[in-house]
Phi, psi and omega in degrees: 000138176297135182303325184286343181274349179294136173281128189255139181230158169289314181223132167254124178261126179258109183113122184250040172273195182301320180293311182295316182290320179294324174298313181298322178299313180296320182291319180295322177291339174274010177065035175264147174282115187226141173232142174248121176256121185224135180277357175061042175230069185294146182297323184268020181303324180292339182286142180275332181215153171252153185222161177082010178253109184308129180078352181235014183297129179090358180284140173299137181306322181299322181291325177298314182293322179297315178296319181295318179298318179297322179293317178298314181297325181297335178261011176094007177285147178266136178246119186242114179275095185197179177241132175279122183258350178181153176229121176273147174305132175141311013230130172253123184256113183267132181255157182291325186233351189233038175075232185211161179236157174246139182220147172282328180219158174230146174237118180263117179227056187271359172075209181217172176243135178273112177268107187267153174302143182279069177248124181306131178094343188288311183297325182295331183260005185298132180083000182245280172241006163254114193237163179246299191264116178294334178289332179276324190230353185300320184296327181289341178243021183301146175063016176252161176296125182236152176238156174227129183273128175277180177119351176240165187297329184254017183294321179297315176299324177301314181296320180296327176289312184299332180302338179296333186263349182203142176279352185243089181235132176247133176259114179272108187301320180054245182261011182272120177272094186293135173278160175305321180297319179293317179298322179297316182294317179295316181296321180297332178267012180060037176261121182285133180262124178250105180280160181109158180273137176285125182270319182190165169264138179267123181246130179222125180049049175060041174206159177288120180254346178173166174246115182265131181268166183294339180273000175101345179286156184232130173248140188242079173283158175285333179204155179230135179263136184226135172265106177284169169271124182276125180244116182292136175272074189241023180303322179293322180292312181293328177296331177275354179092015181292141179291138175235159180275188183294343178258004175094006179271139181298138178272124182224163174270192185296337179264357183095008180288130179272185179284349181259121180305132178091355183246126175242159176215147183206163178080208183292348175292342182245319189235106181293343182270354183293125174273182184302310183293324179292318179297318179299318178296321179294324177295318177299314181297320179295320180297319180294318176296318178298315181298316180298322180294319178294320177301316180298319177295319179298320179295315180299319178294318181296319179297314180298318181292334184274349181288147178301148180281107185279166177298322178298317180293322179297318176301316182298316180295317181298317178296320182291323185274314189263337182052237183286350181272359186288153176229146178078186185048000000 
């Protein structure tokens, strides 16, 4: 594609979740040329409602994104339903189906991927009666029989948290070799310990009917909480050379600025613990940081343009334009 044919933006936001959309909203209101490129595969798509977001508690996640997209578009932001397949330093943002865009800055808000245990039936019920965050879903299953799947380093702590929402909690040890100290803590909180490996989830009439163990017994919680392994969707960031920590998460400052000039990151692409409201706030902070950085560049350019045209500058221009045809000086 011809460089002059590229549509040019101040900021291209990659990812149209709460972080990306909120950043685009703030940038568009700052009268910046901004585009949001989104593949339309939100992480929380299986969930029927989102919670803990002031004024939006109980809203379907899709409705929040629809409202956010309309707000961004209302301020002149461009919404592009596509996938970013690469970003060149500079920045040229390559799309899967629509060529490329040019940007002065980029914000990567591509989120993360939930890597779930390979237990039959678990992925199918994810976001429905197989849950992750008790702060997001605990109230909706309060006072019902609940389960917590072991097998991760923080599974016991997860069970101790979930106990706040129900007096009937079972901890499925699964592959977790409980220490005496952990058993003591679980028992003290009246959490029933179910030893044995989980073989599968029993599904009946589109609902969780039970957790079957390898020895054949079945325990029937109304919902089961699982801690997935969070995998950052940071291929674009690492491709640009951004620094990551020991767990693969991009290293950023308080505004989301990465180690690579001109590149910001926000939301679950940086923080696996960020909820919807937290990610939206991070997007706002990143937008303010991005705008300040652009203003500084604009000021530096304005100062340079306002300086008197020196003899040295004239010589440089003459040499560049006339080469061997120049006369004088």
